[in-house]
C-alpha positions in Angstrom: -8.8 0.2 -8.3 -11.1 -2.3 -6.5 -9.8 -5.2 -8.5 -6.3 -4.2 -7.5 -7.2 -4.0 -3.8 -8.8 -7.4 -4.1 -5.6 -8.8 -5.6 -3.7 -7.2 -2.7 -6.1 -8.9 -0.2 -5.7 -12.3 -1.9 -1.9 -11.9 -1.8 -2.0 -11.7 1.9 -3.8 -15.0 2.3 -1.6 -16.6 -0.4 1.7 -15.5 1.2 1.1 -15.2 4.9 0.5 -18.5 6.7 -0.4 -16.5 9.9 -3.4 -14.9 8.2 -6.3 -16.8 9.8 -9.3 -14.7 8.8 -10.5 -11.6 7.0 -11.1 -9.5 10.2 -7.6 -10.2 11.4 -6.1 -9.1 8.0 -7.9 -5.8 8.4 -5.5 -5.0 11.2 -2.4 -5.5 9.0 -0.3 -2.3 8.7 0.9 -3.5 5.3 -2.6 -3.6 4.0 -3.3 -0.1 5.4 -0.1 1.2 3.8 -0.9 -0.2 0.3 -4.5 0.9 0.4 -3.6 4.5 1.3 -0.7 4.4 -1.3 -3.2 3.4 -4.0 -5.4 6.4 -3.0 -2.4 8.7 -2.9 -1.1 7.4 -6.3 -4.5 8.0 -7.9 -4.4 11.6 -6.7 -0.7 12.0 -7.8 -1.7 10.8 -11.3 -4.5 13.4 -11.4 -2.0 16.2 -10.5 -3.3 16.6 -6.9 0.3 16.2 -5.7 0.0 18.1 -2.4 -3.0 16.1 -1.3 -1.2 12.9 -2.4 1.9 13.8 -0.4 -0.2 14.6 2.6 -2.0 11.2 2.5 1.4 9.6 2.1 2.9 11.3 5.1 -0.2 10.4 7.3 0.1 6.8 6.1 3.8 6.8 7.1 3.0 8.2 10.5 0.4 5.5 11.2 2.1 2.4 9.6 5.8 3.1 9.7 5.9 2.3 5.9 6.9 5.1 3.6 5.7 4.8 0.0 6.1 7.8 -2.3 2.8 8.5 -4.1 4.6 8.5 -7.5 5.7 4.9 -7.0 4.1 2.4 -9.4 3.0 -0.8 -7.6 1.1 -3.5 -9.5 -1.7 -5.8 -8.3 -1.2 -8.4 -5.5 1.4 -6.5 -3.5 2.0 -7.6 0.1 4.2 -6.0 2.8 4.4 -8.3 5.9 6.7 -6.8 8.5 7.0 -3.4 7.0 8.3 -1.1 9.8 10.9 1.1 8.2 10.3 0.1 4.6 10.9 3.0 2.1 9.7 2.8 -1.5 10.8 5.8 -3.6 9.2 7.8 -6.4 10.9 6.0 -9.3 10.1 2.5 -8.0 8.1 0.2 -10.2 7.0 -3.1 -8.7 5.1 -5.7 -10.6 3.2 -5.5 -13.9 
């Protein structure tokens, strides 16, 4: 999972010319959303579906980005201006 998160981190610097430094990137809602999605997806795959949905809903509340914990998202994923983005359960992005 950590390699996937590193790939997400690198994708921000590769695709966002406004990303000036690592500390600033830590404030990005898109990074928060994908981090918590990866946690929720891990739980979903391990049949802890209620906890996965709970984390997903808290993530949506704080970021405005809704990603179903069953969605499969590959490495290096980046959401820039994500308010209102919805990614459903059957979605497969990358890899």
